[in-house]
N, C-alpha and C positions, 0 to 999 in steps of 0.2 A: 504494500500500500504506500502510496506517495506520502512523504512527510513523516514516516515512522522510522524506518531504517535507512531510507535513502537520504543522504545529505548531498543534495545536488547544488553545488555552488553556482553552476553555470557561470563561472567567473569570466565574464566577458572582458578580455584583455584589450580594451580599447584605450588604455592609457599606457604610457611608457614611463619608466623611472625618470625623475628630473635629471637634466643634463648636468654634468659636472664642469660647467664652464660658466663664465660670467654672463649673466642674462642681459640682453640688450634692453635699453630703456625705450619702449615703444611709444608712439604718439598716444596720449591719453592714458598711459599706464600710471600706477600710483606714484611713481617718481616724477611725473610731469604735471600733476593736477593739484588743485587746491582742495583741501578737505571739504566735504559737504557738497561738492560739485561733480557728481558722477559723470564720467565721460567714457566712451568706448575704450576698452583695454587694448584693442587692436583696430586698425583701420578696416573699413568694409573690404571684404575680399575682392570686390570688383575693381578696387583701386590698386591692388597688389601686382607687382611683377612676379612672374613664376620663376622660382629658382631651380637649381639642379636637382633638388630632392623631390620635386613634384612635376617637372617638365615632361617626364616620361608619359604622364597620363594623356596629355594633349599633343604630344610631339607630332603625330601623324593624323590627328583628328581634331580639327579646329573647333568642332561642335562640343568638345569636351573641355574647353578652356574654363568654364565655370567650375568644373570639378577640380581642375588643377589649382585654381585660385582658392577654392575651399580647402584644399590640401595645404597650401602655403599659409593660410590663416590659422589652420589647426596647429601647425608647427609653431607659429608665433604665440598662439594662446598657450601651448604647452610650456613655453619658456617664461610666460608672464603670469601664469595662474597663481593667485595668492592663496594663503591658508584661510579657510572660512568654514562656517557651520551652517547647515540647513536643517529644517524640520522635515521629517519623512513620515508619510502615512501610507500604509499598504493594506488594501482590501484583498484578502486571500479567499478564493472560492475553490472548493474541491468538490468535484462531481464524481460520485462512485456508483457504478451500476450494480444493482442487487436484484434478488428475486424475492418478491413479497406475495405469498399465497399462490406461488407457482407462476406468477406473472412478472415479467421484467419491469423494473422501475429504476429510479435513481435517487440517491441520497445526496443532499447538498450540505456541505459543512462550510461555514463562513466565520472568519474572525477578522479583527482589525489590529494590525501591528503599527505602533508608532515608535519613533526613535529619533535621535539626533545623529546625523551623519556629518563627520568632520573630514574635510579634504585637507590633509596635512602633508606637506612636502611630497605631493604627487601620489599619495596613498589615501584610501578611504578607511575610516574607522567608525564603528557604530557604538553608541552609548545611550543610556537612559531608555532602554528597550522596554516597552509595555505591550502586553497582549490583552486586548479588550479592556484597556485602561488599567490593568493590574501590572505592577512591576514584576519582572522575572529575573532570576539569577542564573537561568539556564544558558550556559555558554553557547549551546547549539541552537538556541531559539531563532536566531537570525539566519541560520543556514538551512533550515528545513523548508519543505514545500516550495521548492523552486525559487529560492532567494537568489537574486542576482546582484552584482556590483559592477562598478566601472563606469557608471553613467556620467560621472563628473569629469571624465577625460574630455578633451576637445572633441566635438562631434565627429564621429566616424574616423578618428585618427588612425586606429588600427588597420582599417581597410585602405584608407587613402595613402598611408605611409608604407604599406606592405608591398614595396617595389620588388620586382615588377609582376607580382603574382596576380593581383586583381585585374579584371578587365571590366570596362565600363561602356555602356551604350546609351545614347540619348533616347528617351522614351516619348515624352510629350511635354507640352506646356499647358498649364491650367491655372485657373484663378482659385485662390484659397484665402479666405478672410480679406477679400477686396484687394489682394496683391497677386501679381503673376508669379508663378513658381515653375521652375524647370525640374522635371523628374528624370532621373537617370537610373537604369538598372545596372547591377554589377554581379559578378560571379567570382568566387574565390575557391579554387580547388584544394585538394590535399596535396602535399602537407602545407600547413600554414600555422602562423602564430597569432592569428587575429581573433579567434573565438575558441576558448578552452572551457571544457566541462570537467568537473571532478565528481565522481560518484563511486561508492564502494572502494575507495582508495585508488581508483584508476583515473588517469588523466587522458582525455580524448579531445582531439581538435578536428571537428567535422569539416567537410566541404560545405559551402553554403552559398546562397544567393540572396539578393535583396534589392533595396532601392534607396536612393537619396533624393530628397526634395529640397531644392535650393531656391531661396528668395531671389528672384531675378534682379531686383533693384539693389539689394545689399550684397548678395553673394553668400549669405550665411546659410548653413544647413539648418533646416527647420524640422525635418523628420528623417530618421534613420531606422530601417527595418531589415531584419535578418531572418532567414528561414533555412533550417538545416537540410542537407541533401544526402542521399545515399547512406542512410544510417545502417551500420552493420547489425546483424541479428543479435549479437551479444549486448547491444545497447538497448535498455528496457523501454525506449521511447520510439514512437512512430512519427511524431510530429513535435517540433519545437520552434516557436516563433517569438521574436522580441521586436518591439516597436517603441522608439523613444522620440518624444517631441521636445524640441529645444526652443528657447526664446531668449531675448535680451533681458537679463536680470541685473538690477542695480544692487550692489553691496555697499552699504553706507560707508563713506570714507575711503573706498577702494576703487570704485569704477563700475562700469557695466560690462558684464561677461556673458558669453553664450553658455547657458546652463540648462540642464534638463528640467522640465516642469511636469512631465508625465511620462510614464513608461508602462507598457502592457506586455506581460509575459504569459504565453500559453504553452503548456506541455501535456501531451497525452501518452499514456502507456500503450503498449502493443495489445492487440487482441481486444478483449473486453475490459481492459484496465480503465481506470478513471482518468480524468483530466483535471489539471490545475489551471486556474485563471487568476493571475495577480495583477492588480492595478496599483501603481506607485505614483504618489504625488509629492512634489518637493515644494517647500515654501519657506518664507521668513529667513532668508539667507543673511548672515551677518558676519562681521570680521571675527576671526578666531583670536582669542587672547589667552595665552598660556597662564595658568595659575602658578603663583610662586609665594613662598613664605620667607620672610626675613627673620633670621635668628641672631640676636645680639647677645654676645657674651656679657655677663654681669661684671 
């Protein structure tokens, strides 16, 4: 049964460790702005020149220039991302098929998990975890029932920077929230380091496909979706999909960053197994301040 013995981290490695070199001061970054006047931490991707780390995307396909610019912006965001804290709310729904009186039906189990997620030096940490409003000391509480992490990395960085494994294709242009968006499909074969799952002590990186939705005016990624492909028979799932929505979020005193606002994760077991549907919402992001205590000798 999902969420009992299975500790599925689905650790989406869309972030990379912080670089060990001096970070450039970007226009609008905390080093360039007045406190209380949030400004973009990076320029709009449409204004960026594509560098050598991302030019492979559009080198022979001019229609993919917005994807290459989004890649360039993601790399800059990785180097300028501050330490911060956000509130997290997860509505977890588990649908389990059962027999009742000889007839098939389903049992739904739902709970609400809340937590504080801290983005600290390129890594995510969870604290103050509550299940249905009650504090829990269970160290595995945040890892059960298809918990995922990695959303606070720059949008789609793992795929955009996975040179030259990923392939991209322009799909179409559409209006979304009164703004034109460019949709691109992508494919990532095995082996890759972009999406990693951990279950039963085993690490597995599947082939997958998905889509990027990019705001045509600003160039920022607004949605990033992944769907697993060709799952081997020893993987207990037949379908796994994740979809994350991003927006411009102001962090007081730091600036405006492209952060996740909502994520949806679906996972279904093989055969007649159950399905999990998790909806994550992020809010109230603010500056991280380390706690310290001063001890003065008498």
